[in-house]
C-alpha positions in Angstrom: 12.9 8.8 -73.5 11.0 11.5 -71.8 8.2 9.0 -70.9 10.9 6.7 -69.5 12.2 9.5 -67.3 8.7 10.4 -66.2 7.9 6.8 -65.4 11.2 6.5 -63.4 10.4 9.8 -61.5 6.8 8.5 -60.8 8.2 5.2 -59.5 10.7 7.1 -57.4 8.0 9.4 -56.0 5.8 6.4 -55.2 8.7 4.7 -53.5 9.3 7.8 -51.4 5.6 8.1 -50.5 5.7 4.4 -49.4 8.7 5.1 -47.3 7.0 8.1 -45.7 4.0 6.0 -44.9 6.1 3.3 -43.4 8.0 5.8 -41.3 4.8 7.4 -40.1 3.5 3.9 -39.1 6.8 3.3 -37.2 6.5 6.6 -35.5 2.9 5.9 -34.4 4.0 2.5 -33.1 6.9 4.0 -31.2 4.6 6.7 -29.7 2.1 4.1 -28.6 4.9 1.9 -27.1 6.3 5.0 -25.3 2.9 5.9 -24.0 2.3 2.4 -22.7 5.8 2.5 -21.1 5.0 5.9 -19.4 1.7 4.5 -18.1 3.6 1.5 -16.7 6.1 3.8 -15.0 3.4 6.0 -13.5 1.5 2.9 -12.2 4.7 1.5 -10.7 5.3 4.8 -9.0 1.8 4.6 -7.6 2.4 1.0 -6.4 5.6 2.0 -4.6 3.7 5.0 -3.0 0.8 2.8 -2.0 3.1 0.1 -0.5 5.0 2.8 1.5 1.6 4.1 2.8 0.5 0.6 3.6 3.8 -0.1 5.4 3.3 3.1 7.4 -0.2 2.2 8.3 0.7 -1.3 9.3 3.8 -0.1 11.2 6.1 -2.1 9.1 8.4 0.9 9.0 8.7 0.8 12.8 9.6 -2.9 12.8 12.2 -2.3 10.1 13.7 0.4 12.2 13.9 -2.0 15.2 15.8 -4.7 13.3 19.1 -3.8 14.9 17.7 -3.3 18.4 18.5 -6.0 21.1 15.5 -7.9 22.5 14.1 -6.9 25.9 15.5 -8.5 28.9 13.6 -11.0 31.0 13.3 -8.5 33.8 11.9 -5.8 31.5 9.3 -8.3 30.1 8.2 -9.3 33.6 7.9 -5.7 34.6 5.8 -4.8 31.6 3.6 -7.9 32.2 3.1 -6.9 35.8 2.2 -3.3 34.8 -0.3 -4.6 32.3 -1.9 -7.0 34.8 -2.3 -4.3 37.4 -3.9 -2.0 34.9 -6.2 -4.7 33.7 -7.2 -5.4 37.3 -7.8 -1.7 37.9 -10.0 -1.3 34.8 -11.9 -4.5 34.5 -12.2 -6.2 38.0 -15.5 -6.5 39.7 -15.6 -6.4 43.5 -18.2 -8.6 45.3 -18.3 -8.2 49.1 -14.8 -6.6 49.1 -13.2 -9.5 47.1 -12.1 -8.7 43.6 -13.1 -11.3 41.1 -10.7 -12.8 38.7 -10.1 -10.7 35.6 -10.1 -12.7 32.4 -8.9 -11.8 29.0 -12.3 -12.9 27.7 -13.9 -10.1 29.7 -11.2 -7.7 28.6 -11.8 -8.6 24.9 -15.6 -8.4 25.4 -15.4 -5.0 26.9 -13.1 -3.8 24.2 -15.4 -5.1 21.5 -18.4 -3.5 23.2 -16.5 -0.2 23.4 -15.6 -0.4 19.7 -19.2 -1.2 18.8 -20.5 1.7 20.8 -17.9 4.0 19.2 -19.0 2.9 15.8 -22.6 3.4 16.6 -21.8 6.9 17.9 -19.9 7.8 14.8 -22.7 6.5 12.6 -25.2 8.6 14.4 -23.3 11.7 13.6 
């Protein structure tokens, strides 16, 4: 009878130990799942931050702010085009015998590229 009680107690103890081990495994699994979830949340926050920075750098936030604005009038567009043309002529025209030559966008782009290249060379030299 005593040996029967001891055997039952040993079986009960073994069952309790198995349950403890199973619960420890579940706890480790839950901790790992929580850690993975937290890493995902942190990465998602970094993605949102990076997208906001990219939007700021690409001026997407400005275009989003202008969504409700009415488009410019024909007269405003013509005025701006005229101002740009005058400035382009002022900056990039070449005068031969008192006659200004035709300013082309090709020359404007070539000058801008040369200026950018010179700026990059100057920055690299520093």
